[in-house]
N, CA, C and O atoms as a Tripos MOL2 file, in Angstrom:
@<TRIPOS>MOLECULE
protein
  308   307    77     0     0
PROTEIN
NO_CHARGES

@<TRIPOS>ATOM
      1 N          29.5800   -0.7730  -12.7700 N.3       1 MET1
      2 CA         30.3070   -1.8610  -11.9430 C.3       1 MET1
      3 C          30.2800   -1.6880  -10.6430 C.2       1 MET1
      4 O          30.2540   -2.6930   -9.9330 O.2       1 MET1
      5 N          30.2800   -0.6690  -10.1790 N.am      2 LYS2
      6 CA         30.3850   -0.1710   -8.6400 C.3       2 LYS2
      7 C          29.0820   -0.5970   -8.0080 C.2       2 LYS2
      8 O          29.0490   -0.9270   -6.8220 O.2       2 LYS2
      9 N          27.8440   -0.5970   -8.8920 N.am      3 GLN3
     10 CA         26.5730   -1.0920   -8.3330 C.3       3 GLN3
     11 C          26.7180   -2.4390   -7.9270 C.2       3 GLN3
     12 O          26.4960   -2.8180   -6.7770 O.2       3 GLN3
     13 N          27.1630   -3.3170   -9.0440 N.am      4 ILE4
     14 CA         27.1800   -4.6860   -8.7590 C.3       4 ILE4
     15 C          28.1130   -5.0100   -7.6370 C.2       4 ILE4
     16 O          27.8290   -6.0180   -6.9910 O.2       4 ILE4
     17 N          29.2260   -4.3040   -7.2740 N.am      5 GLY5
     18 CA         30.1870   -4.5420   -6.1930 C.3       5 GLY5
     19 C          29.4200   -4.2990   -4.9930 C.2       5 GLY5
     20 O          29.5290   -5.0900   -4.0560 O.2       5 GLY5
     21 N          28.5610   -3.1700   -4.9020 N.am      6 ILE6
     22 CA         27.7760   -2.8770   -3.6670 C.3       6 ILE6
     23 C          26.7750   -3.9430   -3.3400 C.2       6 ILE6
     24 O          26.6400   -4.4310   -2.2180 O.2       6 ILE6
     25 N          26.0710   -4.2720   -4.4240 N.am      7 GLN7
     26 CA         25.1050   -5.3350   -4.2550 C.3       7 GLN7
     27 C          25.7190   -6.6690   -3.7770 C.2       7 GLN7
     28 O          25.0510   -7.3960   -3.0420 O.2       7 GLN7
     29 N          26.9120   -7.0040   -4.1470 N.am      8 ASN8
     30 CA         27.4970   -8.2830   -3.6890 C.3       8 ASN8
     31 C          28.0260   -8.1480   -2.3570 C.2       8 ASN8
     32 O          28.1410   -9.1490   -1.6510 O.2       8 ASN8
     33 N          28.3450   -7.0550   -1.9650 N.am      9 LEU9
     34 CA         28.7340   -6.7400   -0.5510 C.3       9 LEU9
     35 C          27.5430   -6.7500    0.3200 C.2       9 LEU9
     36 O          27.6500   -7.1210    1.4890 O.2       9 LEU9
     37 N          26.4640   -6.3830   -0.1510 N.am     10 LEU10
     38 CA         25.1150   -6.4450    0.7620 C.3      10 LEU10
     39 C          24.8440   -7.9030    0.7710 C.2      10 LEU10
     40 O          24.4340   -8.3810    1.8280 O.2      10 LEU10
     41 N          25.0130   -8.6790   -0.2510 N.am     11 ILE11
     42 CA         24.4960  -10.0960   -0.1910 C.3      11 ILE11
     43 C          25.3360  -10.7990    0.7850 C.2      11 ILE11
     44 O          24.8040  -11.6610    1.4850 O.2      11 ILE11
     45 N          26.7460  -10.5020    0.9320 N.am     12 ILE12
     46 CA         27.6940  -11.2570    1.8100 C.3      12 ILE12
     47 C          27.3100  -10.8350    3.1020 C.2      12 ILE12
     48 O          27.2850  -11.7060    3.9720 O.2      12 ILE12
     49 N          26.9680   -9.5310    3.4440 N.am     13 PHE13
     50 CA         26.5630   -9.1810    4.7970 C.3      13 PHE13
     51 C          25.3120   -9.6800    5.0710 C.2      13 PHE13
     52 O          25.1900   -9.9870    6.2570 O.2      13 PHE13
     53 N          24.2210   -9.8910    4.3100 N.am     14 SER14
     54 CA         23.0780  -10.4820    4.4510 C.3      14 SER14
     55 C          23.3050  -11.9160    4.9030 C.2      14 SER14
     56 O          22.6940  -12.3800    5.8670 O.2      14 SER14
     57 N          24.1750  -12.6020    4.2090 N.am     15 HIS15
     58 CA         24.2530  -14.0710    4.4360 C.3      15 HIS15
     59 C          24.9490  -14.1960    5.8000 C.2      15 HIS15
     60 O          24.4340  -14.9850    6.5920 O.2      15 HIS15
     61 N          25.9800  -13.5660    6.1600 N.am     16 LEU16
     62 CA         26.5810  -13.5500    7.3860 C.3      16 LEU16
     63 C          25.8800  -13.1310    8.6830 C.2      16 LEU16
     64 O          26.1180  -13.6060    9.7930 O.2      16 LEU16
     65 N          24.8480  -12.0310    8.3520 N.am     17 PHE17
     66 CA         24.0060  -11.6960    9.4290 C.3      17 PHE17
     67 C          22.9920  -12.8100    9.7230 C.2      17 PHE17
     68 O          22.7990  -13.1850   10.8800 O.2      17 PHE17
     69 N          22.3300  -13.3510    8.6480 N.am     18 PHE18
     70 CA         21.2550  -14.4060    8.9920 C.3      18 PHE18
     71 C          21.9060  -15.6570    9.3730 C.2      18 PHE18
     72 O          21.2130  -16.4710    9.9830 O.2      18 PHE18
     73 N          23.1540  -15.9540    9.1090 N.am     19 ILE19
     74 CA         23.8390  -17.0590    9.6340 C.3      19 ILE19
     75 C          24.0770  -16.8690   11.2180 C.2      19 ILE19
     76 O          23.8570  -17.7360   12.0640 O.2      19 ILE19
     77 N          24.5170  -15.7090   11.4330 N.am     20 TRP20
     78 CA         24.7000  -15.3490   12.8440 C.3      20 TRP20
     79 C          23.6280  -15.4340   13.8140 C.2      20 TRP20
     80 O          23.7180  -15.8570   14.9670 O.2      20 TRP20
     81 N          22.4020  -14.8960   13.1010 N.am     21 ILE21
     82 CA         21.0530  -15.1950   13.8840 C.3      21 ILE21
     83 C          20.6490  -16.5340   13.9490 C.2      21 ILE21
     84 O          20.1740  -16.9630   15.0010 O.2      21 ILE21
     85 N          20.7740  -17.2460   12.9750 N.am     22 ALA22
     86 CA         20.3890  -18.6420   12.9060 C.3      22 ALA22
     87 C          21.2490  -19.4560   14.0880 C.2      22 ALA22
     88 O          20.6960  -20.2120   14.8860 O.2      22 ALA22
     89 N          22.6720  -19.1890   14.0780 N.am     23 PHE23
     90 CA         23.5260  -19.5820   15.1030 C.3      23 PHE23
     91 C          22.8920  -19.3510   16.5210 C.2      23 PHE23
     92 O          22.6360  -20.2840   17.2820 O.2      23 PHE23
     93 N          22.6860  -18.1740   16.7800 N.am     24 MET24
     94 CA         22.1330  -17.6660   18.1170 C.3      24 MET24
     95 C          20.9510  -18.3800   18.4020 C.2      24 MET24
     96 O          20.7870  -18.7940   19.5490 O.2      24 MET24
     97 N          19.9860  -18.6150   17.4130 N.am     25 ALA25
     98 CA         18.7240  -19.2050   17.6290 C.3      25 ALA25
     99 C          18.8690  -20.8260   17.8270 C.2      25 ALA25
    100 O          18.2080  -21.4480   18.6590 O.2      25 ALA25
    101 N          19.7360  -21.3630   17.0310 N.am     26 VAL26
    102 CA         19.9640  -22.8790   17.2870 C.3      26 VAL26
    103 C          20.6480  -23.2830   18.5020 C.2      26 VAL26
    104 O          20.4790  -24.4200   18.9410 O.2      26 VAL26
    105 N          21.4950  -22.3480   19.1480 N.am     27 GLN27
    106 CA         22.1380  -22.5740   20.3410 C.3      27 GLN27
    107 C          21.0720  -22.7790   21.5360 C.2      27 GLN27
    108 O          21.3650  -23.4400   22.5320 O.2      27 GLN27
    109 N          19.8890  -22.1990   21.3740 N.am     28 THR28
    110 CA         18.8380  -22.1800   22.5360 C.3      28 THR28
    111 C          18.3220  -23.5860   22.4610 C.2      28 THR28
    112 O          17.7450  -24.0010   23.4660 O.2      28 THR28
    113 N          18.4380  -24.3630   21.4510 N.am     29 LEU29
    114 CA         17.6530  -25.6990   21.5330 C.3      29 LEU29
    115 C          18.4060  -26.5560   22.4660 C.2      29 LEU29
    116 O          19.5950  -26.3600   22.7150 O.2      29 LEU29
    117 N          17.6390  -27.6000   23.0320 N.am     30 ASP30
    118 CA         18.2650  -28.4760   23.8130 C.3      30 ASP30
    119 C          18.7080  -29.7580   22.9350 C.2      30 ASP30
    120 O          17.9130  -30.6640   22.6850 O.2      30 ASP30
    121 N          19.9990  -29.7540   22.5060 N.am     31 TRP31
    122 CA         20.4240  -30.8150   21.5640 C.3      31 TRP31
    123 C          20.4710  -32.0800   22.2130 C.2      31 TRP31
    124 O          20.4010  -33.0800   21.4980 O.2      31 TRP31
    125 N          20.5890  -32.2220   23.5740 N.am     32 ASP32
    126 CA         20.7980  -33.5500   24.1690 C.3      32 ASP32
    127 C          19.4980  -34.5280   23.7660 C.2      32 ASP32
    128 O          19.6010  -35.7510   23.6740 O.2      32 ASP32
    129 N          18.3790  -33.8550   23.5640 N.am     33 LYS33
    130 CA         17.2990  -34.6430   23.1800 C.3      33 LYS33
    131 C          17.2620  -35.1500   21.8520 C.2      33 LYS33
    132 O          16.5450  -36.1230   21.6170 O.2      33 LYS33
    133 N          18.0100  -34.5650   20.8550 N.am     34 PHE34
    134 CA         18.0370  -35.1250   19.4870 C.3      34 PHE34
    135 C          19.2970  -35.8170   19.2610 C.2      34 PHE34
    136 O          19.3130  -36.6780   18.3810 O.2      34 PHE34
    137 N          20.4180  -35.5560   19.9610 N.am     35 LEU35
    138 CA         21.6880  -36.4410   19.6850 C.3      35 LEU35
    139 C          21.8390  -37.4450   20.7860 C.2      35 LEU35
    140 O          21.2800  -37.3310   21.8770 O.2      35 LEU35
    141 N          22.6460  -38.4630   20.4340 N.am     36 ARG36
    142 CA         22.9950  -39.5780   21.3660 C.3      36 ARG36
    143 C          23.9340  -38.9430   22.3550 C.2      36 ARG36
    144 O          24.7870  -38.1680   21.9220 O.2      36 ARG36
    145 N          23.8560  -39.2040   23.6720 N.am     37 PRO37
    146 CA         24.8590  -38.8050   24.5860 C.3      37 PRO37
    147 C          26.2800  -39.2030   24.4270 C.2      37 PRO37
    148 O          27.1980  -38.6260   25.0110 O.2      37 PRO37
    149 N          26.4320  -40.2000   23.6250 N.am     38 GLN38
    150 CA         27.7870  -40.8300   23.2750 C.3      38 GLN38
    151 C          28.4940  -40.1320   22.1660 C.2      38 GLN38
    152 O          29.6810  -40.3360   21.9100 O.2      38 GLN38
    153 N          27.6280  -39.1890   21.4250 N.am     39 LEU39
    154 CA         28.2710  -38.3430   20.4540 C.3      39 LEU39
    155 C          29.3290  -37.4890   20.7980 C.2      39 LEU39
    156 O          29.1540  -36.8240   21.8180 O.2      39 LEU39
    157 N          30.5460  -37.3260   20.1000 N.am     40 ASN40
    158 CA         31.5190  -36.5240   20.5650 C.3      40 ASN40
    159 C          31.0140  -35.1060   20.6270 C.2      40 ASN40
    160 O          30.1770  -34.6420   19.8530 O.2      40 ASN40
    161 N          31.6260  -34.4280   21.6650 N.am     41 SER41
    162 CA         31.2350  -32.9030   21.8140 C.3      41 SER41
    163 C          31.5300  -32.2250   20.7190 C.2      41 SER41
    164 O          30.7320  -31.3830   20.3080 O.2      41 SER41
    165 N          32.8070  -32.4870   20.0090 N.am     42 ASN42
    166 CA         33.1680  -31.6890   19.0220 C.3      42 ASN42
    167 C          32.3270  -31.7540   17.6230 C.2      42 ASN42
    168 O          32.1460  -30.8080   16.8560 O.2      42 ASN42
    169 N          31.8710  -33.0560   17.4780 N.am     43 LEU43
    170 CA         30.9440  -33.3900   16.3220 C.3      43 LEU43
    171 C          29.6430  -32.7260   16.7820 C.2      43 LEU43
    172 O          29.0460  -32.2020   15.8420 O.2      43 LEU43
    173 N          29.0990  -32.6160   17.8560 N.am     44 GLY44
    174 CA         27.9290  -32.0690   17.9610 C.3      44 GLY44
    175 C          28.0350  -30.3730   17.7430 C.2      44 GLY44
    176 O          27.1040  -29.7050   17.2930 O.2      44 GLY44
    177 N          29.2290  -29.8720   18.1150 N.am     45 LYS45
    178 CA         29.4370  -28.5090   17.8410 C.3      45 LYS45
    179 C          29.3520  -28.3110   16.2780 C.2      45 LYS45
    180 O          28.6020  -27.4730   15.7770 O.2      45 LYS45
    181 N          30.1780  -29.1460   15.5410 N.am     46 LEU46
    182 CA         30.2130  -29.0490   14.2880 C.3      46 LEU46
    183 C          28.8750  -29.1160   13.4640 C.2      46 LEU46
    184 O          28.6730  -28.4540   12.4460 O.2      46 LEU46
    185 N          28.0100  -29.9730   14.0140 N.am     47 LEU47
    186 CA         26.7590  -30.1340   13.5620 C.3      47 LEU47
    187 C          25.9740  -28.8800   13.8760 C.2      47 LEU47
    188 O          25.2290  -28.4860   12.9790 O.2      47 LEU47
    189 N          26.0130  -28.2710   14.8700 N.am     48 LEU48
    190 CA         25.3290  -27.0540   15.2720 C.3      48 LEU48
    191 C          25.8050  -25.8860   14.5080 C.2      48 LEU48
    192 O          25.0590  -24.9120   14.4130 O.2      48 LEU48
    193 N          27.0840  -25.8810   13.8970 N.am     49 ILE49
    194 CA         27.6180  -24.7750   12.8840 C.3      49 ILE49
    195 C          26.9320  -25.0850   11.5310 C.2      49 ILE49
    196 O          26.4420  -24.1510   10.8960 O.2      49 ILE49
    197 N          26.8770  -26.2850   11.0850 N.am     50 PHE50
    198 CA         26.3750  -26.6510    9.8610 C.3      50 PHE50
    199 C          24.9350  -26.3400    9.6310 C.2      50 PHE50
    200 O          24.4930  -25.8940    8.5720 O.2      50 PHE50
    201 N          24.1520  -26.6380   10.8230 N.am     51 VAL51
    202 CA         22.7920  -26.4580   10.7990 C.3      51 VAL51
    203 C          22.4470  -24.7490   10.7770 C.2      51 VAL51
    204 O          21.5550  -24.1830   10.1450 O.2      51 VAL51
    205 N          23.3130  -24.2470   11.5470 N.am     52 ALA52
    206 CA         23.1500  -22.6990   11.5010 C.3      52 ALA52
    207 C          23.5410  -22.1300   10.1300 C.2      52 ALA52
    208 O          22.9030  -21.1680    9.7010 O.2      52 ALA52
    209 N          24.4740  -22.6200    9.4640 N.am     53 ILE53
    210 CA         24.9090  -22.1320    8.1500 C.3      53 ILE53
    211 C          23.9000  -22.4250    7.1020 C.2      53 ILE53
    212 O          23.7550  -21.6160    6.1850 O.2      53 ILE53
    213 N          23.1940  -23.5040    7.1540 N.am     54 THR54
    214 CA         22.2280  -24.0070    6.2110 C.3      54 THR54
    215 C          21.0010  -23.2790    6.4150 C.2      54 THR54
    216 O          20.4210  -22.8000    5.4400 O.2      54 THR54
    217 N          20.4640  -23.1260    7.7880 N.am     55 LEU55
    218 CA         19.3010  -22.0940    7.9850 C.3      55 LEU55
    219 C          19.4950  -20.6630    7.6340 C.2      55 LEU55
    220 O          18.6290  -19.9950    7.0690 O.2      55 LEU55
    221 N          20.5740  -20.2500    7.9610 N.am     56 GLY56
    222 CA         20.9150  -18.7890    7.8790 C.3      56 GLY56
    223 C          21.0730  -18.5800    6.4370 C.2      56 GLY56
    224 O          20.4440  -17.6180    5.9960 O.2      56 GLY56
    225 N          21.7870  -19.2770    5.5770 N.am     57 TYR57
    226 CA         21.9110  -19.2280    4.0920 C.3      57 TYR57
    227 C          20.4340  -19.2480    3.4750 C.2      57 TYR57
    228 O          20.0860  -18.3720    2.6840 O.2      57 TYR57
    229 N          19.6410  -20.2110    3.8430 N.am     58 SER58
    230 CA         18.3460  -20.3480    3.2880 C.3      58 SER58
    231 C          17.4630  -19.0510    3.5130 C.2      58 SER58
    232 O          16.8350  -18.4810    2.6210 O.2      58 SER58
    233 N          17.5130  -18.6770    4.8420 N.am     59 VAL59
    234 CA         16.6900  -17.2730    4.9560 C.3      59 VAL59
    235 C          17.2350  -16.2590    4.3010 C.2      59 VAL59
    236 O          16.4700  -15.4860    3.7250 O.2      59 VAL59
    237 N          18.5000  -16.0620    4.2480 N.am     60 SER60
    238 CA         19.1580  -14.9640    3.5680 C.3      60 SER60
    239 C          18.8740  -14.9500    2.0790 C.2      60 SER60
    240 O          18.6520  -13.9040    1.4700 O.2      60 SER60
    241 N          18.8900  -16.1690    1.5070 N.am     61 SER61
    242 CA         18.5700  -16.1940    0.0770 C.3      61 SER61
    243 C          17.1280  -15.8940   -0.2090 C.2      61 SER61
    244 O          16.7480  -15.3770   -1.2600 O.2      61 SER61
    245 N          16.3630  -16.2370    0.7620 N.am     62 PHE62
    246 CA         14.7540  -15.9900    0.5060 C.3      62 PHE62
    247 C          14.6230  -14.3690    0.4980 C.2      62 PHE62
    248 O          14.0030  -13.7600   -0.3730 O.2      62 PHE62
    249 N          15.2340  -13.8130    1.4920 N.am     63 PHE63
    250 CA         14.9900  -12.3640    1.5320 C.3      63 PHE63
    251 C          15.8570  -11.6210    0.5280 C.2      63 PHE63
    252 O          15.5170  -10.4710    0.2470 O.2      63 PHE63
    253 N          16.7670  -12.0590    0.0430 N.am     64 ILE64
    254 CA         17.4330  -11.4710   -1.1670 C.3      64 ILE64
    255 C          16.6680  -11.6160   -2.4230 C.2      64 ILE64
    256 O          16.5330  -10.6550   -3.1810 O.2      64 ILE64
    257 N          16.1640  -12.7720   -2.6730 N.am     65 SER65
    258 CA         15.2820  -13.0310   -3.7640 C.3      65 SER65
    259 C          13.9270  -12.3570   -3.7450 C.2      65 SER65
    260 O          13.3410  -12.0390   -4.7800 O.2      65 SER65
    261 N          13.5000  -12.1700   -2.6500 N.am     66 LEU66
    262 CA         12.2970  -11.2370   -2.3580 C.3      66 LEU66
    263 C          12.4980   -9.7490   -2.6980 C.2      66 LEU66
    264 O          11.6600   -9.1190   -3.3440 O.2      66 LEU66
    265 N          13.6500   -9.2100   -2.2330 N.am     67 VAL67
    266 CA         14.0780   -7.8190   -2.5550 C.3      67 VAL67
    267 C          14.1400   -7.7300   -4.0390 C.2      67 VAL67
    268 O          13.4660   -6.8860   -4.6300 O.2      67 VAL67
    269 N          14.9910   -8.6410   -4.7290 N.am     68 GLN68
    270 CA         15.1950   -8.6100   -6.0380 C.3      68 GLN68
    271 C          13.8810   -8.5600   -6.9870 C.2      68 GLN68
    272 O          13.7700   -7.8780   -8.0050 O.2      68 GLN68
    273 N          12.8710   -9.4650   -6.4100 N.am     69 ALA69
    274 CA         11.4970   -9.5610   -7.1560 C.3      69 ALA69
    275 C          10.7470   -8.2460   -7.0610 C.2      69 ALA69
    276 O          10.1080   -7.8420   -8.0320 O.2      69 ALA69
    277 N          10.8030   -7.5520   -5.9060 N.am     70 PHE70
    278 CA         10.2270   -6.1820   -5.7080 C.3      70 PHE70
    279 C          11.1170   -5.2140   -6.4840 C.2      70 PHE70
    280 O          10.5010   -4.2470   -6.9290 O.2      70 PHE70
    281 N          12.3450   -5.2480   -6.7320 N.am     71 GLN71
    282 CA         12.9070   -4.3800   -7.6250 C.3      71 GLN71
    283 C          12.6120   -4.6490   -9.0410 C.2      71 GLN71
    284 O          12.4740   -3.6600   -9.7620 O.2      71 GLN71
    285 N          12.4970   -5.7820   -9.5470 N.am     72 ASN72
    286 CA         11.9560   -6.0700  -10.9850 C.3      72 ASN72
    287 C          10.6260   -5.8580  -11.1270 C.2      72 ASN72
    288 O          10.2080   -6.0030  -12.2760 O.2      72 ASN72
    289 N           9.7350   -5.5160  -10.1820 N.am     73 LEU73
    290 CA          8.3450   -5.2830  -10.4590 C.3      73 LEU73
    291 C           8.3340   -3.8450  -11.2090 C.2      73 LEU73
    292 O           7.4220   -3.6740  -12.0180 O.2      73 LEU73
    293 N           9.1280   -2.9540  -11.0410 N.am     74 ILE74
    294 CA          9.1530   -1.7360  -11.8240 C.3      74 ILE74
    295 C           9.1810   -1.9710  -13.2030 C.2      74 ILE74
    296 O           8.8120   -1.0450  -13.9260 O.2      74 ILE74
    297 N           9.5530   -3.0500  -13.7290 N.am     75 PHE75
    298 CA          9.6820   -3.3690  -15.1930 C.3      75 PHE75
    299 C           8.3040   -3.7450  -15.6900 C.2      75 PHE75
    300 O           8.1090   -3.6650  -16.9030 O.2      75 PHE75
    301 N           7.3260   -4.1440  -14.8990 N.am     76 MET76
    302 CA          5.9760   -4.4580  -15.2510 C.3      76 MET76
    303 C           5.2420   -3.2600  -15.7040 C.2      76 MET76
    304 O           4.3570   -3.3850  -16.5510 O.2      76 MET76
    305 N           5.5400   -2.1160  -15.2090 N.am     77 PHE77
    306 CA          4.7760   -0.8210  -15.4090 C.3      77 PHE77
    307 C           5.3940    0.1500  -16.3830 C.2      77 PHE77
    308 O           4.8460    1.2280  -16.6110 O.2      77 PHE77
@<TRIPOS>BOND
     1     1     2 1
     2     2     3 1
     3     3     4 2
     4     3     5 am
     5     5     6 1
     6     6     7 1
     7     7     8 2
     8     7     9 am
     9     9    10 1
    10    10    11 1
    11    11    12 2
    12    11    13 am
    13    13    14 1
    14    14    15 1
    15    15    16 2
    16    15    17 am
    17    17    18 1
    18    18    19 1
    19    19    20 2
    20    19    21 am
    21    21    22 1
    22    22    23 1
    23    23    24 2
    24    23    25 am
    25    25    26 1
    26    26    27 1
    27    27    28 2
    28    27    29 am
    29    29    30 1
    30    30    31 1
    31    31    32 2
    32    31    33 am
    33    33    34 1
    34    34    35 1
    35    35    36 2
    36    35    37 am
    37    37    38 1
    38    38    39 1
    39    39    40 2
    40    39    41 am
    41    41    42 1
    42    42    43 1
    43    43    44 2
    44    43    45 am
    45    45    46 1
    46    46    47 1
    47    47    48 2
    48    47    49 am
    49    49    50 1
    50    50    51 1
    51    51    52 2
    52    51    53 am
    53    53    54 1
    54    54    55 1
    55    55    56 2
    56    55    57 am
    57    57    58 1
    58    58    59 1
    59    59    60 2
    60    59    61 am
    61    61    62 1
    62    62    63 1
    63    63    64 2
    64    63    65 am
    65    65    66 1
    66    66    67 1
    67    67    68 2
    68    67    69 am
    69    69    70 1
    70    70    71 1
    71    71    72 2
    72    71    73 am
    73    73    74 1
    74    74    75 1
    75    75    76 2
    76    75    77 am
    77    77    78 1
    78    78    79 1
    79    79    80 2
    80    79    81 am
    81    81    82 1
    82    82    83 1
    83    83    84 2
    84    83    85 am
    85    85    86 1
    86    86    87 1
    87    87    88 2
    88    87    89 am
    89    89    90 1
    90    90    91 1
    91    91    92 2
    92    91    93 am
    93    93    94 1
    94    94    95 1
    95    95    96 2
    96    95    97 am
    97    97    98 1
    98    98    99 1
    99    99   100 2
   100    99   101 am
   101   101   102 1
   102   102   103 1
   103   103   104 2
   104   103   105 am
   105   105   106 1
   106   106   107 1
   107   107   108 2
   108   107   109 am
   109   109   110 1
   110   110   111 1
   111   111   112 2
   112   111   113 am
   113   113   114 1
   114   114   115 1
   115   115   116 2
   116   115   117 am
   117   117   118 1
   118   118   119 1
   119   119   120 2
   120   119   121 am
   121   121   122 1
   122   122   123 1
   123   123   124 2
   124   123   125 am
   125   125   126 1
   126   126   127 1
   127   127   128 2
   128   127   129 am
   129   129   130 1
   130   130   131 1
   131   131   132 2
   132   131   133 am
   133   133   134 1
   134   134   135 1
   135   135   136 2
   136   135   137 am
   137   137   138 1
   138   138   139 1
   139   139   140 2
   140   139   141 am
   141   141   142 1
   142   142   143 1
   143   143   144 2
   144   143   145 am
   145   145   146 1
   146   146   147 1
   147   147   148 2
   148   147   149 am
   149   149   150 1
   150   150   151 1
   151   151   152 2
   152   151   153 am
   153   153   154 1
   154   154   155 1
   155   155   156 2
   156   155   157 am
   157   157   158 1
   158   158   159 1
   159   159   160 2
   160   159   161 am
   161   161   162 1
   162   162   163 1
   163   163   164 2
   164   163   165 am
   165   165   166 1
   166   166   167 1
   167   167   168 2
   168   167   169 am
   169   169   170 1
   170   170   171 1
   171   171   172 2
   172   171   173 am
   173   173   174 1
   174   174   175 1
   175   175   176 2
   176   175   177 am
   177   177   178 1
   178   178   179 1
   179   179   180 2
   180   179   181 am
   181   181   182 1
   182   182   183 1
   183   183   184 2
   184   183   185 am
   185   185   186 1
   186   186   187 1
   187   187   188 2
   188   187   189 am
   189   189   190 1
   190   190   191 1
   191   191   192 2
   192   191   193 am
   193   193   194 1
   194   194   195 1
   195   195   196 2
   196   195   197 am
   197   197   198 1
   198   198   199 1
   199   199   200 2
   200   199   201 am
   201   201   202 1
   202   202   203 1
   203   203   204 2
   204   203   205 am
   205   205   206 1
   206   206   207 1
   207   207   208 2
   208   207   209 am
   209   209   210 1
   210   210   211 1
   211   211   212 2
   212   211   213 am
   213   213   214 1
   214   214   215 1
   215   215   216 2
   216   215   217 am
   217   217   218 1
   218   218   219 1
   219   219   220 2
   220   219   221 am
   221   221   222 1
   222   222   223 1
   223   223   224 2
   224   223   225 am
   225   225   226 1
   226   226   227 1
   227   227   228 2
   228   227   229 am
   229   229   230 1
   230   230   231 1
   231   231   232 2
   232   231   233 am
   233   233   234 1
   234   234   235 1
   235   235   236 2
   236   235   237 am
   237   237   238 1
   238   238   239 1
   239   239   240 2
   240   239   241 am
   241   241   242 1
   242   242   243 1
   243   243   244 2
   244   243   245 am
   245   245   246 1
   246   246   247 1
   247   247   248 2
   248   247   249 am
   249   249   250 1
   250   250   251 1
   251   251   252 2
   252   251   253 am
   253   253   254 1
   254   254   255 1
   255   255   256 2
   256   255   257 am
   257   257   258 1
   258   258   259 1
   259   259   260 2
   260   259   261 am
   261   261   262 1
   262   262   263 1
   263   263   264 2
   264   263   265 am
   265   265   266 1
   266   266   267 1
   267   267   268 2
   268   267   269 am
   269   269   270 1
   270   270   271 1
   271   271   272 2
   272   271   273 am
   273   273   274 1
   274   274   275 1
   275   275   276 2
   276   275   277 am
   277   277   278 1
   278   278   279 1
   279   279   280 2
   280   279   281 am
   281   281   282 1
   282   282   283 1
   283   283   284 2
   284   283   285 am
   285   285   286 1
   286   286   287 1
   287   287   288 2
   288   287   289 am
   289   289   290 1
   290   290   291 1
   291   291   292 2
   292   291   293 am
   293   293   294 1
   294   294   295 1
   295   295   296 2
   296   295   297 am
   297   297   298 1
   298   298   299 1
   299   299   300 2
   300   299   301 am
   301   301   302 1
   302   302   303 1
   303   303   304 2
   304   303   305 am
   305   305   306 1
   306   306   307 1
   307   307   308 2
@<TRIPOS>SUBSTRUCTURE
     1 MET1         2 RESIDUE 1 A MET
     2 LYS2         6 RESIDUE 1 A LYS
     3 GLN3        10 RESIDUE 1 A GLN
     4 ILE4        14 RESIDUE 1 A ILE
     5 GLY5        18 RESIDUE 1 A GLY
     6 ILE6        22 RESIDUE 1 A ILE
     7 GLN7        26 RESIDUE 1 A GLN
     8 ASN8        30 RESIDUE 1 A ASN
     9 LEU9        34 RESIDUE 1 A LEU
    10 LEU10       38 RESIDUE 1 A LEU
    11 ILE11       42 RESIDUE 1 A ILE
    12 ILE12       46 RESIDUE 1 A ILE
    13 PHE13       50 RESIDUE 1 A PHE
    14 SER14       54 RESIDUE 1 A SER
    15 HIS15       58 RESIDUE 1 A HIS
    16 LEU16       62 RESIDUE 1 A LEU
    17 PHE17       66 RESIDUE 1 A PHE
    18 PHE18       70 RESIDUE 1 A PHE
    19 ILE19       74 RESIDUE 1 A ILE
    20 TRP20       78 RESIDUE 1 A TRP
    21 ILE21       82 RESIDUE 1 A ILE
    22 ALA22       86 RESIDUE 1 A ALA
    23 PHE23       90 RESIDUE 1 A PHE
    24 MET24       94 RESIDUE 1 A MET
    25 ALA25       98 RESIDUE 1 A ALA
    26 VAL26      102 RESIDUE 1 A VAL
    27 GLN27      106 RESIDUE 1 A GLN
    28 THR28      110 RESIDUE 1 A THR
    29 LEU29      114 RESIDUE 1 A LEU
    30 ASP30      118 RESIDUE 1 A ASP
    31 TRP31      122 RESIDUE 1 A TRP
    32 ASP32      126 RESIDUE 1 A ASP
    33 LYS33      130 RESIDUE 1 A LYS
    34 PHE34      134 RESIDUE 1 A PHE
    35 LEU35      138 RESIDUE 1 A LEU
    36 ARG36      142 RESIDUE 1 A ARG
    37 PRO37      146 RESIDUE 1 A PRO
    38 GLN38      150 RESIDUE 1 A GLN
    39 LEU39      154 RESIDUE 1 A LEU
    40 ASN40      158 RESIDUE 1 A ASN
    41 SER41      162 RESIDUE 1 A SER
    42 ASN42      166 RESIDUE 1 A ASN
    43 LEU43      170 RESIDUE 1 A LEU
    44 GLY44      174 RESIDUE 1 A GLY
    45 LYS45      178 RESIDUE 1 A LYS
    46 LEU46      182 RESIDUE 1 A LEU
    47 LEU47      186 RESIDUE 1 A LEU
    48 LEU48      190 RESIDUE 1 A LEU
    49 ILE49      194 RESIDUE 1 A ILE
    50 PHE50      198 RESIDUE 1 A PHE
    51 VAL51      202 RESIDUE 1 A VAL
    52 ALA52      206 RESIDUE 1 A ALA
    53 ILE53      210 RESIDUE 1 A ILE
    54 THR54      214 RESIDUE 1 A THR
    55 LEU55      218 RESIDUE 1 A LEU
    56 GLY56      222 RESIDUE 1 A GLY
    57 TYR57      226 RESIDUE 1 A TYR
    58 SER58      230 RESIDUE 1 A SER
    59 VAL59      234 RESIDUE 1 A VAL
    60 SER60      238 RESIDUE 1 A SER
    61 SER61      242 RESIDUE 1 A SER
    62 PHE62      246 RESIDUE 1 A PHE
    63 PHE63      250 RESIDUE 1 A PHE
    64 ILE64      254 RESIDUE 1 A ILE
    65 SER65      258 RESIDUE 1 A SER
    66 LEU66      262 RESIDUE 1 A LEU
    67 VAL67      266 RESIDUE 1 A VAL
    68 GLN68      270 RESIDUE 1 A GLN
    69 ALA69      274 RESIDUE 1 A ALA
    70 PHE70      278 RESIDUE 1 A PHE
    71 GLN71      282 RESIDUE 1 A GLN
    72 ASN72      286 RESIDUE 1 A ASN
    73 LEU73      290 RESIDUE 1 A LEU
    74 ILE74      294 RESIDUE 1 A ILE
    75 PHE75      298 RESIDUE 1 A PHE
    76 MET76      302 RESIDUE 1 A MET
    77 PHE77      306 RESIDUE 1 A PHE
């Protein structure tokens, strides 16, 4: 039971870490090229957050599934 709790805690930290990395990376883009200037500033910030969450969660899920696949390789031999 404790192992499952630790694994879930690592998954949560992984998601938060990659969302933070994605947020830092997404902030470096020049969003004025992609968004209309009339768009509300708050909506632009909200879009930035949602893009960072989507990208960070996707990257985190990829790495988690990759680690789990390598852990399951021991059952082949």
